[in-house]
N, C-alpha and C positions, 0 to 999 in steps of 0.2 A: 817705409813705400818705397821712398826711390831706388833702394838697394834692392827690392822685390822686382821693380816695374824693369830695373836695367837686367838682372838674371834673367828675366822672361824675354826681353829684347833679344839678348844673347843667345837664348837658347831658341829662339825663331830663326835666327840667323841660320844657326848651326845646322838646324832641321831643313831648312829651305836650301842650303848650299849642298847637304847631302842628297836630297830628294833631286835637286839639278843634276847633280853628277850622275847619279843613277840612271837618271831619265837621259842624259848626253850618252852614257855606257849603251844603253838599251837601243836609243835611236839611231848610233852609229853602227851598230851591230845589224840593226834589221832594215837601214833604209841606205846605209853608206854616207860618207862623211859628207858630201855635196847636198843629200837631203832628197828625197824622190821629187819635190814639186819644182826642181830646177829642170827637170827631163819631161815635161809635159807631152802627152801624146795627142796627135792632133787627126788619125784618122777616126772611120766609124767605130764605138765601142764594141767589144768583142768579150764573149764570157771570160771571166776573171776579173781581176783588179787594174783599172788604168787610172793614169794622172791626168787631171783634166784642170782647165782655167777657164775664169770667164771675168767680164770686167762687170764691177757692180759700183756705183756711186762714184764712178772716174777711176776706180783703183781695181789692179788685175790680182784676182783671188785665186785660190789653190783649192782642190778637192781632188778626194779620191773616189772613183767609180768602181762598185763591184756588181756584177752581172753574175747570175747564176751560171756556174760552169757547165749544167745541162741544157742550157738555152733558155731563151724567154718563151713561155706558152703565148699562144695567139691572142688571147685575151689581156687587157690592161694590168698591171701587177701593183703590189703594194710597194711603197717607198720608205725605206726607213733612214732618216738623219740621225748619226751619231755622232757628238761633239766632244773633243778630247778636254783634257783637264790643262790648267795653267802649265806653261812652259813645255807641253808636250807637243808632240807632232800628229798628223794622222796615220801614220804607219805603225805608230807605237800603241796609239788608241785601238786601231785595227787588230792589231795582236793582242792587246789587254783582253777585248770584249769577247772575241769568237762569234761575232755576229756573221761573217763569210760563211761558217759552216750551216748557220740556219739559213742563209740567204740561199745556199745551193739545195739544202733539202728542201724548203719551201718554196723555192720560186720566186724569191722576192729581191728586190735592187736594195743595196745598201749605200749610204754617201758619208764619207768622213770628211767634212770641211775644215780648212786650215783657218785657225782665227787671223790677230794681226798685232803688230807692236813686238816689243822686246820687254821680257818674254811673251812668248805667243798667248796670246787671251782673246777673251768675248767681252762686248760692249753693247750698249743701245743701237749703234747703226748696224749691227749684225742682223737685228729684224730685218731689214731691206734685202740684205745680202742673202740670208737663207729664202726668201720669197724668190728672188733673182734666180738662185740657184735651183729650185725646184722647177721653176719654168725653163731653165736652162736644160735640164734633165728630161722634162717632158718633150721637148723639140727633138732629142736623140732616141729616145726609146718611149713606148707605150705605158704610162704610167697612171694608176689609177687614184686621181685626184681626193678620191671621197676617202683613200686610205693612205694617207701621208702621215708618219709618225716620228716623234723626235725623243731622242735619251740624250743624257750626257753625263760626264764624270766630273764631280768637282765645279772648277768654274763653268765647266761646259755644262754641268747640271744647274746651275744658276742662270746660265743661258736659256737652257730649256725651260726653267721656270717663267723667265721673261718671255720666252716666245708662245708660252702657252696662257699667257696674261695679255699679250698685246696682236697675237696671230691667231687666234682659236679658230679662225676660219680656214687656215692653211693647214692646222695639224688635228688628227683625230684623236689623239693620246699622247701623252708623254710621259716619261720614266726618267728619275733622275738618281744618282749613285752620290753619295758623300758631298751633297750640294750645300754650299753657303749660302742659304736663301736668305734674302734680304727684303723688307718692304722697299717697293720701286717708289722713287721720288713722285712720280706721277699715278700711282696707286695701281691696282690690280683689277681690270674690270672687264674681263673676258665676254664675247660675245654670245657665248653660249657655253653651258656647262662643260668642263673638259675632265676625261678620265685621268688619273694620276696614279701611277705606281712607284715608290720611292724605297730606298734603301741607304741605312744609315749604321755603321759600327760604333759601339759603345766607348772603344778606345781609340778612335780617330786622335792622331796626334796633329793634325793638320787644321781640320773643321771639326772643332769640338761638337759633340752629340748635344750638349747642354746649351748650345749657344755661345755667342762671344762675349757675354757678360759672366759666365761661369768658369769655374776650372782652372783658379788662379795657379795650380801646381802645373799648367799645360801652356805651353807657347801656342798663342794665337796668331791670326791673321790680322791685320792692322783695322780691319774697319767691322760694322757692326751686323750680325746676322742672327737668326732667331734659332733657337731650339728646333731639334728636327721633328720632335712629335707636336710642336706647337705649329709650324707652318704646314704641315699636312692636313692638322685639324683646321688651320684656316683655308685650305682648298676644300674641305668638307663642307665647310660654312658656306662658301661661295658657291659650291654647286647644290647646296639646299637638302645636305643628307641628313639623316638622323642624328641628334646629338651625341648619343651613346653608339660607339663603335663596337663590331663584334671581334671576338679574341680570334687570333690564327693560332691553331695549338702549337706548342714548340715542336721543333723537330732539331736535334743537334742544338748549334748554338744560334738557332734563329726561332724569334718569335715574330708575333705581329699583331695588327689590328686591321681591320677592314670597314669603311664607313660605306654602308648601304642606304636604301629608300631615298635617292638622291633624285634630282630632277633629270629628264631624259633618260633614266634607266642606267646612268653612270655610276662609277665606284670610285672612292680613294684607298687604295691600299698602301701599308706602311710596315716594311719589315726592318726589325732589329737585329743586328749581329752581336751577340754578345762578346765583348773581347775583339769586335772585328777593327780592323784599320781603315786607312785612307786607301782602300781597295775597291776592285771591281769583283763582288762575290762570286764565285765559281770560275774567275778569270784568271788570266796568267799573273803570278805574282808580281810585284814590283819590290826591290830594296828600300829598306830606311822606313818604311811608312805603314808597319804592322800588320796583323795576321789578314790573310785572304781566306774567307770562308770556302769549305768544301761541301758545306750540307745544304747549298741551294746553288743554283746558277741564274743570276740576276738577267742574264740575256735570254735566256729562256722562257723563265717568268715573265719578263717583259713581252715578249713575242705572244705568247699565250693569252696576255691580259690585252694587248693592241689588238689581236687578230678577232676581238670581240665587238669593236667599236668600229664605226664609218663615221664621217662628216654628216652623213644624212639617217644615221641612227635615229628611230622615232624616240 
């Protein structure tokens, strides 16, 4: 038993070092050695991506703000928050997800916030930071507060889950990719049903599809989290959905389930990527963390899902 545990810890260390090395290489390539957040923009935001800062809970925080290249329409527009994974930076996450292309086409705003600590990560205080961030963006540009959406990868997906639990009055819908979702210490009691769309690969080497208590042959992170199908089913129960989900027909390496009959007309949708790694389906591949599906585009599916919901959806 001790030998297996030691091997598992060594395997996890090697995997995390490889992942960090790959992230550093890509971050330097796409942001420069000093990182984009060291050079914030101070003028009025223009079409394209700018670097911004704000003070939240007494700490200066950084984020990227992307406005559609064609300019903003006259009416208030949707806002999408997209949260990076552990040890990533906003520039890398921006590149991985492809949200800017959707923003330019659909005329919406995307914000890529930056976590804190070393390595960069998300935690409970960031609920207030993200509330402050939405208010800050609203002071600069005209956003539709009924159409604020959040999504995230890995640790950013876990933060998305927390935000859906604790700030359901802020976000109209939420999306998670490869998220290590755990039961929150103070529980999850959203103030309203929250539409959820999620994605997870069966061969994820970082966040096991089967949860932290399964898969002794795979290195695992050091905290407890739920199997992906279980935590999505929990969201269906919170939302008052029908007990039995509908099957989404397989397409390439992708299958899924859809929970319907929920309160307030919301849905919970979960996509399984057969053989998928710790990656963003349809996005830019990352080294060392497994296969990136080309049979669906998580950002496109999220936007189609998000666009159906508003905070005031009856």
